[in-house]
C-alpha positions in Angstrom: -24.5 16.6 -18.3 -24.0 16.5 -14.3 -21.0 16.6 -12.7 -21.2 13.5 -11.1 -22.1 11.8 -14.0 -18.8 13.0 -15.6 -16.2 12.2 -12.7 -18.6 8.7 -13.1 -17.5 8.4 -16.6 -13.9 9.3 -16.8 -11.8 6.6 -16.6 -9.4 8.0 -14.9 -11.0 8.9 -12.4 -13.1 5.4 -11.8 -9.2 4.0 -11.9 -7.6 6.4 -9.5 -10.6 5.2 -7.2 -10.3 1.4 -7.2 -6.2 2.5 -6.9 -6.3 4.7 -3.6 -9.4 1.8 -2.4 -6.9 -0.7 -2.3 -3.9 1.1 -1.7 -5.5 2.3 1.6 -6.7 -0.9 2.5 -3.0 -2.6 1.9 -1.8 0.1 4.5 -4.4 -0.1 6.7 -3.8 -3.9 6.8 0.1 -4.0 7.0 0.3 -1.4 9.6 -1.9 -3.8 12.1 0.4 -7.0 11.1 3.5 -4.8 11.5 2.3 -3.4 15.3 1.5 -7.5 15.9 4.8 -9.0 14.4 7.0 -6.2 16.2 5.2 -7.0 19.4 5.5 -10.9 18.7 9.5 -9.9 17.9 9.6 -7.9 21.0 7.8 -11.3 23.7 10.0 -14.0 22.4 14.0 -14.7 23.6 16.8 -13.5 20.8 17.8 -16.5 19.7 21.3 -17.2 21.1 24.8 -17.1 18.8 25.6 -19.7 16.3 28.2 -21.8 17.0 30.5 -20.8 14.3 32.4 -24.5 14.4 29.1 -26.0 13.1 29.0 -26.7 9.8 25.1 -26.9 10.1 23.5 -26.0 13.2 20.3 -26.8 14.2 17.6 -24.1 15.8 15.6 -24.4 17.9 11.3 -23.9 18.1 12.6 -20.2 19.4 14.9 -19.7 17.0 12.3 -20.6 14.1 9.8 -18.5 15.6 11.9 -15.3 15.9 13.4 -15.9 12.5 9.5 -16.8 10.9 7.6 -12.9 12.5 11.4 -11.3 11.7 10.3 -12.8 8.1 6.5 -12.0 8.3 7.1 -8.3 9.5 9.2 -7.7 6.3 6.1 -8.6 4.0 3.8 -6.5 5.7 6.8 -3.6 5.6 6.8 -4.2 1.9 2.9 -4.8 2.2 2.3 -0.9 4.0 5.1 0.4 1.1 3.2 -0.8 -1.8 -0.4 -0.1 -0.2 1.1 3.8 0.0 2.4 3.6 -3.4 -1.0 2.2 -5.0 -2.8 5.3 -2.9 -0.1 8.1 -4.3 -0.7 7.0 -8.1 -4.6 6.7 -6.9 -4.4 10.2 -6.1 -2.1 11.1 -8.9 -5.0 9.3 -11.1 -8.1 11.6 -10.1 -6.2 14.7 -10.0 -5.1 14.2 -13.6 -8.8 13.0 -14.2 -9.8 16.4 -12.6 -7.9 18.5 -14.6 -9.2 16.5 -17.7 -12.4 17.3 -16.9 -11.6 21.2 -16.1 -10.1 21.5 -19.6 -12.9 20.3 -21.5 -15.1 22.2 -19.5 -13.1 25.4 -19.8 -12.6 24.5 -23.6 -16.9 23.6 -23.8 -17.6 26.7 -22.3 -15.0 28.8 -24.9 -16.5 27.2 -28.0 -20.0 27.9 -27.1 -19.2 31.8 -26.3 -17.7 32.2 -30.2 
């Protein structure tokens, strides 16, 4: 049986490739959005300090836009971290799958030699 066929049949390797692919895509998408929202935060006006006497202060459109950009930036930072974790998990599964195939190949070689 060919090595490529063994790699494709290994559930650890296939699962690892899928996780790594999703993780890399999430990381790339997250980083591009992080750059976008950091730039948006730099260009929007910083909201003025809230009046401490106001019980329910009204927010201006600029303040709402700034807070929304901050929230989205936080989301995409989390999204990017999740992508990095998925990539690391995928690479770990790939390594374990390759190691398992290597051990099987060595055991098969020693059994056929006996």
